[in-house]
C-alpha positions in Angstrom: -57.0 46.6 -200.5 -56.8 50.3 -199.4 -53.4 51.4 -199.4 -53.8 54.4 -197.0 -50.9 56.3 -195.9 -50.9 55.2 -192.7 -51.0 51.8 -194.0 -47.4 52.6 -196.3 -45.7 54.4 -193.3 -46.2 51.1 -191.0 -44.7 49.5 -194.2 -42.0 51.0 -193.8 -41.1 51.5 -190.3 -41.8 47.7 -190.2 -38.8 47.0 -192.7 -36.4 49.6 -190.8 -37.3 47.9 -187.6 -36.2 44.4 -189.5 -33.4 46.3 -189.8 -32.8 48.2 -187.4 -33.1 44.8 -184.8 -30.6 42.9 -186.6 -27.1 42.0 -185.0 -24.4 43.8 -185.4 -21.2 43.5 -187.5 -20.9 41.7 -190.3 -25.1 40.9 -190.2 -25.6 44.8 -189.9 -23.6 45.4 -192.9 -25.6 43.0 -195.0 -28.6 44.4 -193.6 -27.5 47.5 -195.1 -26.7 46.2 -198.5 -30.2 44.6 -198.7 -31.7 48.1 -198.3 -32.5 48.9 -202.0 -33.7 45.2 -202.3 -36.2 45.8 -199.3 -37.2 49.5 -200.8 -37.3 47.7 -204.1 -40.1 45.7 -202.7 -41.7 48.1 -201.1 -42.0 50.0 -204.0 -43.4 47.4 -206.4 -46.2 47.1 -203.4 -47.1 50.7 -203.9 -47.0 50.7 -207.2 -49.2 47.6 -207.4 -51.8 48.9 -205.2 -52.0 52.1 -206.7 -52.2 50.3 -210.2 -55.0 48.8 -208.2 -56.7 51.7 -207.3 -56.3 53.4 -210.2 -58.0 51.1 -212.4 -61.6 51.1 -211.0 -61.3 54.9 -210.6 -60.1 55.5 -214.3 -57.4 57.4 -212.4 -54.5 57.7 -214.5 -51.5 55.9 -212.3 -48.4 58.1 -212.7 -50.9 61.1 -211.2 -52.4 59.3 -208.3 -48.8 58.1 -207.6 -47.3 61.8 -207.3 -50.3 62.0 -205.1 -49.4 59.5 -202.9 -45.6 60.7 -202.9 -46.6 64.3 -202.2 -48.5 63.2 -198.8 -45.5 61.2 -197.6 -43.4 64.3 -198.1 -45.7 66.6 -196.9 -45.0 67.8 -193.3 
């Protein structure tokens, strides 16, 4: 599975959408508390995809991670 910038943005939007659709009050507060957990899950998915993509190409996963980060933060 190839991880593209568009796919990564879609994953993040889906996670945010689920959080924003939560009911008000305590459920919203719980969702806010769950954000770090969701972010960690997303980070782990991205990390595993980067490692999987970098291995056959012989690239350093950290270099590829930095490239992905640059793409995500670019305007």
